[in-house]
Structure formats: C-alpha cells, structure tokens
C-alpha positions as CSV (number, residue, x, y, z in Angstrom):
1,M,-31.4,13.2,-26.1
2,Q,-27.7,12.7,-25.4
3,D,-25.7,15.8,-24.8
4,I,-23.4,16.3,-27.8
5,K,-21.6,19.5,-26.8
6,S,-18.2,17.8,-26.7
7,V,-18.7,15.6,-29.8
8,Y,-16.2,15.9,-32.6
9,R,-16.7,15.5,-36.3
10,P,-14.7,16.2,-39.5
11,P,-15.0,19.7,-41.1
12,M,-16.9,18.4,-44.1
13,E,-19.6,17.0,-41.8
14,E,-20.2,20.3,-40.0
15,Q,-23.8,20.5,-41.3
16,T,-24.5,16.8,-41.1
17,P,-27.0,15.7,-38.4
18,I,-25.4,13.6,-35.6
19,L,-26.5,10.3,-34.2
20,Q,-24.4,9.4,-31.1
21,V,-24.0,5.6,-30.8
22,T,-20.9,5.5,-28.6
23,M,-19.2,7.8,-26.0
24,G,-15.5,8.4,-26.1
25,C,-12.8,6.5,-28.1
26,S,-12.2,2.7,-27.8
27,H,-8.4,3.3,-28.0
28,N,-8.1,6.6,-26.1
29,A,-4.3,6.3,-25.7
30,C,-2.8,8.5,-28.4
31,K,-0.3,10.7,-26.7
32,F,-1.1,13.8,-28.7
33,C,-4.9,13.6,-28.2
34,G,-6.9,14.7,-25.2
35,M,-10.4,14.9,-26.8
36,Y,-11.8,11.9,-24.9
37,R,-9.2,11.6,-22.1
38,N,-11.8,12.1,-19.3
39,Q,-14.6,10.2,-21.0
40,P,-14.5,6.4,-20.6
41,F,-15.6,4.5,-23.7
42,S,-19.2,3.2,-23.6
43,V,-21.9,2.0,-26.0
44,L,-25.2,3.9,-25.8
45,S,-28.4,2.0,-25.0
46,D,-31.1,1.1,-27.4
47,E,-33.4,3.5,-25.7
48,N,-31.0,6.4,-26.0
49,I,-30.5,5.8,-29.7
50,E,-34.2,5.4,-30.3
51,N,-34.9,8.7,-28.5
52,Q,-32.3,10.5,-30.6
53,L,-33.9,9.2,-33.8
54,I,-37.4,10.2,-32.7
55,E,-36.1,13.7,-32.1
56,L,-34.3,13.8,-35.4
57,S,-37.5,12.6,-37.2
58,R,-39.4,15.6,-35.6
59,S,-36.7,18.2,-36.3
60,G,-38.2,19.3,-39.6
61,P,-35.8,18.9,-42.6
62,V,-35.6,15.5,-44.4
63,V,-32.6,13.6,-43.1
64,Q,-30.7,11.7,-45.8
65,K,-27.3,11.5,-44.2
66,L,-26.1,11.0,-40.6
67,F,-22.7,11.2,-38.9
68,L,-22.3,8.6,-36.2
69,T,-20.3,9.5,-33.1
70,G,-18.2,9.2,-30.9
71,G,-14.5,8.7,-31.6
72,D,-14.7,5.5,-33.6
73,A,-18.3,4.3,-34.0
74,L,-17.1,1.5,-36.4
75,V,-15.7,-0.3,-33.4
76,L,-19.3,-1.7,-32.8
77,S,-20.0,-5.2,-33.9
78,I,-21.5,-5.9,-37.3
79,E,-24.8,-6.9,-35.5
80,R,-24.9,-3.6,-33.6
81,L,-24.2,-1.6,-36.7
82,E,-26.8,-3.4,-38.6
83,W,-29.4,-2.7,-35.9
84,V,-28.5,1.0,-35.9
85,A,-29.0,1.2,-39.7
86,Q,-32.3,-0.6,-39.4
87,R,-33.6,1.7,-36.7
88,I,-32.5,4.8,-38.7
89,K,-34.4,3.5,-41.7
90,H,-37.5,3.0,-39.5
91,H,-37.4,6.5,-38.2
92,L,-35.9,8.3,-41.2
93,P,-37.2,6.4,-44.2
94,Q,-35.5,8.8,-46.7
95,F,-32.0,8.3,-45.3
96,K,-29.3,7.1,-47.7
97,E,-25.8,7.5,-46.1
98,L,-24.0,6.9,-42.9
99,T,-20.5,8.1,-42.1
100,S,-18.3,8.0,-39.1
101,F,-14.8,8.2,-37.6
102,S,-12.9,4.9,-37.8
103,R,-9.7,3.5,-36.6
104,I,-7.7,1.3,-38.9
105,G,-8.2,-1.5,-36.3
106,N,-12.0,-1.1,-36.6
107,I,-11.7,-1.9,-40.3
108,S,-9.3,-4.8,-39.9
109,S,-11.7,-6.4,-37.4
110,K,-14.4,-6.6,-40.1
111,S,-14.3,-9.3,-42.8
112,D,-14.9,-8.4,-46.4
113,Q,-18.4,-9.8,-46.1
114,D,-19.0,-7.5,-43.1
115,L,-17.9,-4.4,-45.0
116,I,-20.0,-5.3,-48.0
117,K,-23.0,-5.7,-45.7
118,L,-22.2,-2.3,-44.1
119,K,-21.9,-0.6,-47.5
120,A,-25.3,-2.0,-48.5
121,L,-26.8,-0.6,-45.3
122,G,-25.5,2.9,-46.1
123,Y,-22.1,2.9,-44.3
124,N,-20.1,4.1,-47.3
125,S,-17.7,6.7,-46.0
126,F,-15.2,6.7,-43.1
127,T,-12.9,9.3,-41.8
128,I,-9.7,7.7,-40.6
129,G,-7.2,9.3,-38.3
130,V,-3.9,8.4,-40.0
131,E,-2.0,11.4,-38.5
132,S,1.4,10.3,-40.0
133,G,2.7,7.6,-42.2
134,W,6.1,7.4,-40.4
135,D,6.1,4.3,-38.2
136,D,8.5,5.9,-35.7
137,V,6.0,8.7,-35.1
138,L,3.1,6.3,-34.9
139,K,4.8,4.2,-32.3
140,R,6.0,7.3,-30.3
141,M,2.5,8.7,-30.2
142,N,1.0,5.3,-29.3
143,K,-1.4,5.4,-32.3
144,G,-1.9,1.6,-32.3
145,Q,-1.3,1.1,-36.0
146,T,1.5,0.9,-38.5
147,S,1.9,2.4,-42.0
148,Q,1.5,-1.1,-43.5
149,D,-1.8,-1.5,-41.6
150,V,-3.0,1.7,-43.2
151,I,-2.0,0.6,-46.7
152,E,-3.5,-2.9,-46.4
153,Q,-6.8,-1.9,-44.9
154,C,-7.3,1.1,-47.2
155,Q,-6.6,-1.1,-50.2
156,R,-9.3,-3.5,-49.0
157,L,-11.7,-0.5,-48.9
158,N,-10.6,0.4,-52.4
159,Q,-11.4,-3.1,-53.7
160,L,-14.9,-3.0,-52.0
161,G,-15.7,0.5,-53.3
162,I,-16.0,2.2,-49.9
163,D,-14.9,5.8,-49.7
164,Y,-12.7,7.1,-46.9
165,N,-11.0,10.3,-45.9
166,F,-7.7,10.8,-44.0
167,S,-6.8,13.3,-41.2
168,L,-3.2,14.2,-40.8
169,V,-1.4,16.2,-38.1
170,L,1.3,18.7,-39.1
171,G,4.2,18.9,-36.6
172,I,3.5,15.5,-35.0
173,A,7.1,14.4,-35.7
174,G,8.5,17.3,-33.7
175,N,11.0,20.1,-34.4
176,L,13.1,19.7,-37.5
177,L,11.5,16.5,-38.6
178,G,8.7,17.8,-40.7
179,Y,10.5,17.2,-44.1
180,E,11.1,13.5,-43.3
181,N,7.6,13.0,-41.9
182,A,6.0,14.6,-44.9
183,S,8.1,12.6,-47.3
184,I,7.4,9.2,-45.6
185,T,3.7,10.1,-45.2
186,A,3.3,11.0,-48.8
187,E,4.8,7.6,-49.8
188,V,2.2,5.8,-47.7
189,L,-0.7,8.0,-49.0
190,N,0.4,7.4,-52.6
191,R,-0.4,3.8,-52.1
192,T,-4.0,4.5,-51.0
193,A,-6.9,6.5,-52.4
194,P,-8.4,8.8,-49.9
195,K,-11.3,10.9,-51.2
196,R,-10.1,13.8,-49.0
197,I,-7.2,14.7,-46.8
198,D,-7.8,17.1,-43.9
199,L,-4.8,18.6,-42.0
200,A,-4.6,20.1,-38.5
201,G,-1.6,21.5,-36.7
202,L,-0.3,19.8,-33.6
203,T,-1.4,21.6,-30.5
204,V,-0.2,20.3,-27.1
205,F,-3.1,20.4,-24.7
206,Q,-2.8,20.1,-21.0
207,N,-5.0,17.0,-20.9
208,S,-2.8,15.0,-23.3
209,D,0.1,12.8,-22.4
210,L,2.2,14.7,-24.9
211,V,2.4,17.7,-22.5
212,N,4.6,15.7,-20.1
213,L,7.0,14.8,-22.9
214,V,7.2,18.5,-23.8
215,K,7.8,19.6,-20.1
216,E,10.5,16.9,-19.7
217,G,12.3,18.0,-22.9
218,H,11.6,14.7,-24.7
219,F,9.5,16.4,-27.4
220,I,10.2,19.8,-29.0
221,E,7.3,21.4,-30.9
222,S,7.7,22.4,-34.5
223,K,7.8,26.1,-35.3
224,E,4.8,27.5,-37.3
225,Y,7.0,28.0,-40.4
226,E,8.1,24.3,-40.1
227,M,4.5,23.2,-40.4
228,V,4.2,25.3,-43.6
229,E,7.3,23.7,-45.0
230,E,5.9,20.3,-44.1
231,M,2.8,21.1,-46.1
232,I,4.9,22.1,-49.1
233,V,6.8,18.8,-49.1
234,L,3.5,16.9,-48.7
235,V,1.9,18.7,-51.6
236,E,5.0,18.3,-53.8
237,K,5.2,14.5,-53.2
238,L,1.6,13.5,-53.3
239,N,0.6,12.1,-56.7
240,I,-2.9,10.9,-56.0
241,H,-6.2,12.5,-56.9
242,T,-7.8,13.9,-53.7
243,I,-9.2,17.0,-52.0
244,F,-6.5,18.6,-50.0
245,D,-7.9,20.7,-47.1
246,A,-5.7,22.6,-44.7
247,S,-8.3,25.1,-43.5
248,H,-8.4,24.0,-39.9
249,C,-7.9,26.8,-37.4
250,T,-4.7,25.1,-36.1
251,V,-3.0,25.2,-39.5
252,P,-0.6,28.3,-39.8
253,I,-1.5,29.0,-43.4
254,R,-5.1,27.9,-44.3
255,I,-5.4,26.6,-47.8
256,S,-7.3,24.0,-49.8
257,G,-7.6,22.7,-53.3
258,I,-7.8,19.6,-55.5
259,L,-4.7,17.5,-56.3
260,P,-3.1,17.2,-58.7
261,E,-4.9,20.0,-60.6
262,D,-4.3,22.7,-58.0
263,K,-0.8,21.6,-57.0
264,P,1.0,24.6,-58.7
265,L,-1.3,27.1,-57.2
266,L,-1.1,25.5,-53.7
267,L,2.7,25.4,-53.8
268,E,2.9,29.0,-55.0
269,A,0.7,30.2,-52.2
270,L,2.5,28.2,-49.5
271,K,6.0,29.3,-50.7
272,E,4.9,33.0,-50.9
273,S,3.5,32.8,-47.4
274,L,6.8,31.8,-45.9
275,E,8.2,35.2,-46.9
276,T,5.6,37.1,-44.8
277,L,4.9,34.5,-42.1
278,N,4.8,36.1,-38.6
279,E,6.0,33.3,-36.3
280,K,5.1,35.2,-33.1
281,R,1.7,36.2,-34.2
282,L,0.8,32.7,-35.3
283,R,2.2,31.2,-32.1
284,R,-0.1,33.6,-30.1
285,R,-3.0,32.4,-32.1
286,R,-2.2,28.8,-31.3
287,E,-1.9,29.6,-27.6
288,K,-5.3,31.4,-27.7
289,Y,-6.8,28.3,-29.2
290,M,-5.3,26.1,-26.5
291,K,-6.9,28.3,-23.8
292,L,-10.3,28.0,-25.5
293,R,-10.1,24.2,-25.5
294,R,-9.2,23.9,-21.8
C-alpha cells in the first residue's frame, strides 16, 4: 500500500479512511505552501489503487466514506474519477461518500454534467483552499485563482447541490493588513455557501518560497494578536450560515462555533483573549511547530 505518512487532510476528516489516488499537488506553486514542494505531481497506477482498496476491504470496520488524496484529487479526468468510484464500489459495496481537496481550477475544468455525474457517484463534498478573498494577496501568493473565480465556481456547486468547505489562512496578507484582508474575504464568502470554514495561522516554513520574501524584507509576518484581530473582523462581517472552526494548532486562540448563532459568544471570547494574550509565548509555540514540520 502507498506510504501515506506525509498525506494531508482536513481536520474534520481526521477519522476518515484514506484512498490515495494522486501524489503531490497539480499546482504546487503557492508561495506560502511547502507541503508538496519536494513531491512531483503524479497519478497513481490502477494496481496501486486496487491494492489499497483490497487492504481497506480487509481492515475490519465497514467503510462508508473515503477521503481521496493528494493535494487536489479532483484534478483527475472525469473518466478517471468515475473508474475510481466504480472500483471503490466493487471492493467496498457499502460505501456512500467520497470527499477530497479541490482547487477552484479543478471545478472550473468540469462541466455541469461532469459534476452531476460525480455527485451521483458519491463525490459530494470538497474542501477548497480559498486562503483569502483579496485578489492582491492571491496574486502575491501565486494562488492561481481570483476572488471572482471562487464566487462563480462555488455558486455553480450551490446550484448543483454539492457541499464544499473552505480553508482560510490568517496572517496571509502580512503585518498590519489583517483588517483589510478579513473584510474583503468576508465579502467574498458572503456570496458563497461553504458548509464549513477552517482557519489556520500563516507559518513560514523553510521549504516554502515565502521564506525568501521574509528574509529579503518583502513580507513582514503578522503578530499573533493581529491574527486574533483578523478573526474578530471576519466573524463580525460574515453573515452566512456555516461552521466556523479555528481550532488548528497554528491559530493563536483556538475557538469554534456555528454562525450566525454563536457569533456573540465567539466575539466575546476573542475580544477577551486579547486582554491576556501573551505574544512571546504564542510566538514560541509557532516556532516549535515550525521545527516539528522540518
């Protein structure tokens, strides 16, 4: 079976069995990301996928849901994705749902008919790395998408009844730009309907292109308290119904809830945290995390 030690998945899929169908990320050029920097993109063979499914079928518990990896499994052709679903059904007859990471470009490359077919096959939930809704930030980080791309493609998913989740990165705009980034991002998100929003705090790793911008003084990292302030603005300005989860280990103050119901409680907790936030201690925690990821 394929080694999956370095495979990434969203927090809510922590307990979901994995089926690796690609290696790496088809884009692999975001300046802030080093997850797949040394892993060229490739598509796994039929034999490899079959072997994984055989092992999963023998693992014991009934498998009804699978998370497809690597970085953006939806990049595969409709024919390949259909074959994968058929082989899963053959080996795991009780399976019902497939989920994966997806880039906005993966969605735009599929027709409505393609997406309808994928939904019928069980592909009914995608986690999309939006990171920010501010076009200046997306361009600077070489994300390969615009805010309008996000809005248009997610509105397509809405019309077709396909669920999706967003991941955002606090601090991605840099020092003193958190308010503007959160405000613009909220405007974009308010025109979509993510089932869930997961937040992480920007961490500059040595294997990312961003580290050079930091060393050259072209990018100044946000302070820990700025990330908390950015969360406050984002919560204040979001007016959609969604799960808001900022429990990732890179977030200075970990918090989660359901919007809009929990908005008052989230804002109260975040604002109170600013009064006792220890910038040095939180920065040491981030540096420790960076060392663990090297």
